[in-house]
N, CA, C and O atoms as CSV, one atom per row, in Angstrom:
chain,resi,resn,atom,element,x,y,z
A,1,MET,N,N,20.210,-11.967,-55.223
A,1,MET,CA,C,21.331,-10.940,-54.490
A,1,MET,C,C,21.407,-9.867,-55.680
A,1,MET,O,O,21.617,-10.086,-56.873
A,2,GLU,N,N,21.136,-8.407,-54.902
A,2,GLU,CA,C,21.329,-7.421,-56.161
A,2,GLU,C,C,22.352,-6.438,-55.231
A,2,GLU,O,O,22.612,-6.536,-54.031
A,3,THR,N,N,22.671,-5.791,-55.886
A,3,THR,CA,C,23.603,-4.606,-55.401
A,3,THR,C,C,23.098,-3.180,-55.918
A,3,THR,O,O,22.746,-2.840,-57.047
A,4,VAL,N,N,23.179,-2.424,-54.675
A,4,VAL,CA,C,22.663,-1.061,-55.067
A,4,VAL,C,C,23.541,-0.106,-54.592
A,4,VAL,O,O,24.164,-0.260,-53.541
A,5,LYS,N,N,23.634,0.903,-55.318
A,5,LYS,CA,C,24.471,2.107,-54.896
A,5,LYS,C,C,23.529,3.236,-54.706
A,5,LYS,O,O,22.523,3.381,-55.400
A,6,GLY,N,N,23.968,4.222,-53.515
A,6,GLY,CA,C,23.238,5.177,-53.216
A,6,GLY,C,C,23.637,5.869,-52.206
A,6,GLY,O,O,24.836,5.865,-51.926
A,7,THR,N,N,22.743,6.590,-51.469
A,7,THR,CA,C,22.976,7.700,-50.286
A,7,THR,C,C,22.288,7.184,-48.862
A,7,THR,O,O,21.113,6.832,-48.958
A,8,ILE,N,N,22.915,7.104,-47.536
A,8,ILE,CA,C,22.306,6.661,-46.554
A,8,ILE,C,C,21.717,8.014,-46.221
A,8,ILE,O,O,22.279,9.103,-46.330
A,9,ARG,N,N,20.211,7.708,-45.699
A,9,ARG,CA,C,19.591,8.847,-45.136
A,9,ARG,C,C,18.836,8.358,-44.127
A,9,ARG,O,O,18.445,7.192,-44.070
A,10,ASN,N,N,18.529,9.524,-43.020
A,10,ASN,CA,C,17.732,8.962,-41.870
A,10,ASN,C,C,16.620,9.818,-41.760
A,10,ASN,O,O,16.776,11.036,-41.845
A,11,LEU,N,N,15.308,9.215,-41.545
A,11,LEU,CA,C,14.187,9.722,-41.674
A,11,LEU,C,C,13.697,9.837,-40.073
A,11,LEU,O,O,13.649,8.777,-39.450
A,12,PRO,N,N,13.379,10.912,-39.473
A,12,PRO,CA,C,12.893,10.866,-37.980
A,12,PRO,C,C,11.761,10.252,-37.683
A,12,PRO,O,O,11.145,10.559,-36.662
A,13,LEU,N,N,11.364,9.384,-38.454
A,13,LEU,CA,C,10.060,8.662,-37.982
A,13,LEU,C,C,10.025,7.574,-37.156
A,13,LEU,O,O,10.932,6.756,-37.315
A,14,GLU,N,N,9.081,7.325,-36.185
A,14,GLU,CA,C,8.752,6.121,-35.635
A,14,GLU,C,C,10.376,5.589,-34.916
A,14,GLU,O,O,10.691,4.414,-35.105
A,15,GLY,N,N,11.145,6.315,-34.276
A,15,GLY,CA,C,12.339,5.733,-33.861
A,15,GLY,C,C,13.445,6.007,-34.868
A,15,GLY,O,O,14.439,5.303,-34.694
A,16,ASN,N,N,13.499,6.799,-35.800
A,16,ASN,CA,C,14.392,6.987,-36.722
A,16,ASN,C,C,14.503,5.966,-37.803
A,16,ASN,O,O,14.803,4.879,-37.310
A,17,ILE,N,N,14.380,5.924,-39.013
A,17,ILE,CA,C,13.842,4.918,-39.910
A,17,ILE,C,C,15.056,5.033,-41.005
A,17,ILE,O,O,14.955,6.038,-41.708
A,18,TRP,N,N,16.100,4.259,-41.261
A,18,TRP,CA,C,17.387,4.519,-41.973
A,18,TRP,C,C,16.922,4.021,-43.716
A,18,TRP,O,O,16.421,2.919,-43.942
A,19,VAL,N,N,17.126,4.778,-44.523
A,19,VAL,CA,C,16.859,4.612,-45.670
A,19,VAL,C,C,18.104,4.413,-46.535
A,19,VAL,O,O,19.179,4.737,-46.032
A,20,LEU,N,N,18.085,3.846,-47.959
A,20,LEU,CA,C,19.165,3.770,-49.093
A,20,LEU,C,C,18.311,4.664,-50.224
A,20,LEU,O,O,17.365,4.198,-50.858
A,21,GLU,N,N,18.817,6.035,-50.362
A,21,GLU,CA,C,18.158,6.597,-51.643
A,21,GLU,C,C,19.160,6.004,-52.850
A,21,GLU,O,O,20.310,6.419,-52.991
A,22,SER,N,N,18.708,5.234,-53.487
A,22,SER,CA,C,19.504,4.754,-54.563
A,22,SER,C,C,19.711,5.787,-55.759
A,22,SER,O,O,18.921,6.670,-56.092
A,23,ASP,N,N,21.134,5.438,-56.423
A,23,ASP,CA,C,21.275,6.284,-57.641
A,23,ASP,C,C,20.142,6.587,-58.651
A,23,ASP,O,O,19.930,7.609,-59.303
A,24,ASP,N,N,19.511,5.477,-58.599
A,24,ASP,CA,C,18.307,5.621,-59.877
A,24,ASP,C,C,16.994,6.110,-59.445
A,24,ASP,O,O,15.997,6.043,-60.163
A,25,GLY,N,N,17.010,6.762,-57.882
A,25,GLY,CA,C,15.821,7.012,-57.428
A,25,GLY,C,C,14.794,6.636,-56.750
A,25,GLY,O,O,13.790,7.299,-56.491
A,26,ILE,N,N,15.078,5.397,-56.413
A,26,ILE,CA,C,14.415,4.544,-55.511
A,26,ILE,C,C,14.840,4.730,-54.068
A,26,ILE,O,O,15.957,5.129,-53.741
A,27,SER,N,N,13.931,4.433,-53.287
A,27,SER,CA,C,14.196,4.631,-51.554
A,27,SER,C,C,14.066,3.417,-51.243
A,27,SER,O,O,13.147,2.765,-51.739
A,28,TYR,N,N,15.020,2.813,-50.291
A,28,TYR,CA,C,14.889,1.426,-50.084
A,28,TYR,C,C,14.740,1.673,-48.405
A,28,TYR,O,O,15.489,2.537,-47.949
A,29,GLN,N,N,14.050,1.148,-47.681
A,29,GLN,CA,C,14.131,1.030,-46.080
A,29,GLN,C,C,14.935,-0.246,-45.880
A,29,GLN,O,O,14.576,-1.323,-46.356
A,30,LEU,N,N,16.134,-0.065,-45.092
A,30,LEU,CA,C,17.204,-0.859,-44.457
A,30,LEU,C,C,16.605,-1.974,-43.584
A,30,LEU,O,O,15.659,-1.735,-42.834
A,31,GLN,N,N,17.149,-3.165,-43.684
A,31,GLN,CA,C,16.795,-4.143,-42.936
A,31,GLN,C,C,17.876,-4.653,-42.549
A,31,GLN,O,O,18.505,-4.888,-43.581
A,32,ASP,N,N,18.577,-5.023,-41.518
A,32,ASP,CA,C,19.789,-5.656,-41.027
A,32,ASP,C,C,20.877,-4.970,-41.318
A,32,ASP,O,O,21.781,-5.736,-41.653
A,33,ALA,N,N,21.200,-3.795,-41.337
A,33,ALA,CA,C,22.082,-3.176,-42.155
A,33,ALA,C,C,23.159,-2.674,-40.852
A,33,ALA,O,O,22.775,-1.996,-39.899
A,34,PRO,N,N,24.620,-3.182,-41.050
A,34,PRO,CA,C,25.230,-2.947,-40.255
A,34,PRO,C,C,25.299,-1.328,-39.613
A,34,PRO,O,O,25.039,-0.320,-40.269
A,35,PRO,N,N,25.680,-1.354,-38.292
A,35,PRO,CA,C,25.537,-0.018,-37.427
A,35,PRO,C,C,26.832,0.905,-38.284
A,35,PRO,O,O,26.620,2.115,-38.356
A,36,GLY,N,N,27.698,0.557,-38.707
A,36,GLY,CA,C,28.986,1.140,-39.299
A,36,GLY,C,C,28.503,1.978,-40.613
A,36,GLY,O,O,29.172,2.959,-40.938
A,37,ILE,N,N,27.327,1.603,-41.394
A,37,ILE,CA,C,26.977,2.342,-42.618
A,37,ILE,C,C,26.157,3.349,-42.037
A,37,ILE,O,O,26.349,4.524,-42.349
A,38,LEU,N,N,25.295,3.043,-41.256
A,38,LEU,CA,C,24.252,4.123,-40.840
A,38,LEU,C,C,24.852,5.347,-40.390
A,38,LEU,O,O,25.155,5.536,-39.212
A,39,VAL,N,N,25.083,6.450,-41.604
A,39,VAL,CA,C,25.602,7.725,-41.338
A,39,VAL,C,C,24.831,8.552,-42.553
A,39,VAL,O,O,24.949,8.351,-43.762
A,40,GLU,N,N,24.070,9.465,-41.933
A,40,GLU,CA,C,23.554,10.567,-43.052
A,40,GLU,C,C,24.384,10.989,-43.992
A,40,GLU,O,O,25.394,11.616,-43.676
A,41,GLY,N,N,24.060,10.686,-45.389
A,41,GLY,CA,C,24.865,11.358,-46.072
A,41,GLY,C,C,25.768,10.506,-46.832
A,41,GLY,O,O,26.219,10.848,-47.925
A,42,LYS,N,N,26.112,9.088,-46.104
A,42,LYS,CA,C,27.378,8.470,-46.609
A,42,LYS,C,C,26.788,7.718,-48.062
A,42,LYS,O,O,25.663,7.408,-48.453
A,43,LYS,N,N,27.848,7.630,-48.496
A,43,LYS,CA,C,27.721,7.153,-49.794
A,43,LYS,C,C,28.167,5.598,-50.032
A,43,LYS,O,O,29.381,5.408,-49.967
A,44,VAL,N,N,27.353,4.476,-50.296
A,44,VAL,CA,C,27.495,3.072,-49.998
A,44,VAL,C,C,26.901,2.391,-51.272
A,44,VAL,O,O,25.973,2.797,-51.972
A,45,THR,N,N,27.652,1.258,-51.408
A,45,THR,CA,C,27.063,0.151,-52.383
A,45,THR,C,C,26.807,-1.234,-51.316
A,45,THR,O,O,27.613,-1.561,-50.446
A,46,LEU,N,N,25.669,-1.857,-51.565
A,46,LEU,CA,C,25.167,-2.463,-50.853
A,46,LEU,C,C,24.646,-3.632,-51.522
A,46,LEU,O,O,23.923,-3.602,-52.519
A,47,ARG,N,N,25.116,-4.824,-50.825
A,47,ARG,CA,C,24.612,-6.422,-51.418
A,47,ARG,C,C,23.470,-6.474,-50.789
A,47,ARG,O,O,23.378,-5.790,-49.770
A,48,GLY,N,N,22.308,-7.288,-51.216
A,48,GLY,CA,C,21.478,-7.567,-50.536
A,48,GLY,C,C,20.177,-8.214,-51.317
A,48,GLY,O,O,20.254,-8.562,-52.495
A,49,GLU,N,N,19.082,-8.326,-50.603
A,49,GLU,CA,C,17.901,-8.810,-51.272
A,49,GLU,C,C,16.496,-7.662,-51.049
A,49,GLU,O,O,15.999,-7.426,-49.948
A,50,ILE,N,N,16.077,-7.114,-52.227
A,50,ILE,CA,C,15.030,-6.522,-52.131
A,50,ILE,C,C,13.646,-7.329,-51.889
A,50,ILE,O,O,13.166,-8.144,-52.678
A,51,LEU,N,N,13.032,-6.890,-50.481
A,51,LEU,CA,C,11.963,-7.590,-50.195
A,51,LEU,C,C,10.761,-6.896,-50.645
A,51,LEU,O,O,10.197,-6.014,-49.998
A,52,ARG,N,N,10.392,-7.341,-51.803
A,52,ARG,CA,C,9.259,-6.365,-52.651
A,52,ARG,C,C,7.806,-6.551,-51.946
A,52,ARG,O,O,6.969,-5.655,-52.050
A,53,ASP,N,N,7.520,-7.812,-51.185
A,53,ASP,CA,C,6.340,-8.124,-50.696
A,53,ASP,C,C,6.154,-7.647,-49.258
A,53,ASP,O,O,5.077,-7.959,-48.749
A,54,VAL,N,N,7.054,-6.911,-48.475
A,54,VAL,CA,C,7.316,-6.568,-47.098
A,54,VAL,C,C,7.244,-5.185,-47.110
A,54,VAL,O,O,7.821,-4.590,-48.021
A,55,MET,N,N,6.590,-4.516,-46.194
A,55,MET,CA,C,6.660,-3.298,-45.885
A,55,MET,C,C,6.952,-2.777,-44.517
A,55,MET,O,O,6.140,-3.186,-43.687
A,56,GLY,N,N,7.885,-1.986,-44.042
A,56,GLY,CA,C,8.274,-1.557,-42.900
A,56,GLY,C,C,7.448,-0.798,-42.233
A,56,GLY,O,O,6.563,-0.261,-42.899
A,57,ILE,N,N,7.492,-0.523,-40.687
A,57,ILE,CA,C,6.599,0.494,-40.297
A,57,ILE,C,C,6.814,1.795,-40.648
A,57,ILE,O,O,5.882,2.558,-40.394
A,58,GLY,N,N,7.996,2.357,-41.274
A,58,GLY,CA,C,7.954,3.442,-41.905
A,58,GLY,C,C,7.634,3.644,-43.074
A,58,GLY,O,O,7.872,4.773,-43.503
A,59,MET,N,N,7.005,2.665,-43.982
A,59,MET,CA,C,6.321,2.703,-45.314
A,59,MET,C,C,7.441,4.017,-46.186
A,59,MET,O,O,7.033,4.982,-46.833
A,60,ALA,N,N,8.571,3.718,-45.981
A,60,ALA,CA,C,9.568,4.582,-46.841
A,60,ALA,C,C,10.121,4.009,-48.012
A,60,ALA,O,O,11.208,4.372,-48.462
A,61,GLY,N,N,9.270,2.946,-48.627
A,61,GLY,CA,C,9.789,2.234,-49.668
A,61,GLY,C,C,10.194,0.526,-49.642
A,61,GLY,O,O,10.250,-0.066,-48.564
A,62,PRO,N,N,10.354,0.112,-50.414
A,62,PRO,CA,C,10.695,-1.499,-50.162
A,62,PRO,C,C,11.875,-1.852,-49.414
A,62,PRO,O,O,12.935,-1.234,-49.513
A,63,MET,N,N,11.707,-2.756,-48.734
A,63,MET,CA,C,12.774,-3.286,-47.591
A,63,MET,C,C,13.608,-3.719,-48.595
A,63,MET,O,O,13.271,-4.311,-49.621
A,64,PHE,N,N,14.968,-3.322,-48.172
A,64,PHE,CA,C,16.101,-4.043,-48.443
A,64,PHE,C,C,17.150,-4.706,-47.390
A,64,PHE,O,O,18.016,-4.111,-46.749
A,65,LYS,N,N,16.904,-5.829,-47.382
A,65,LYS,CA,C,17.864,-6.723,-46.453
A,65,LYS,C,C,19.406,-6.943,-46.764
A,65,LYS,O,O,19.849,-7.647,-47.672
A,66,VAL,N,N,20.001,-6.352,-46.019
A,66,VAL,CA,C,21.288,-6.033,-46.389
A,66,VAL,C,C,22.252,-7.317,-45.937
A,66,VAL,O,O,22.274,-7.731,-44.778
A,67,ASN,N,N,22.957,-7.826,-46.898
A,67,ASN,CA,C,23.676,-8.868,-46.906
A,67,ASN,C,C,25.469,-8.516,-47.030
A,67,ASN,O,O,26.306,-9.413,-46.928
A,68,GLY,N,N,25.758,-7.330,-47.222
A,68,GLY,CA,C,27.258,-7.015,-47.273
A,68,GLY,C,C,27.162,-5.680,-48.081
A,68,GLY,O,O,28.183,-5.054,-48.363
């Protein structure tokens, strides 16, 4: 389980891709994110798992499976 701080961003690709732009400059494509956090520009701290061997349809960066 990892914790990542950053900003929620929406990319208007393939039906809207939601990403977390981390404070350390890495963009993660979000998986299983609760709808309440999917707000453009929202600052968040998320706990979850970085799926380094999985790529989403948006190819916006590594997948981050949100657990909390």
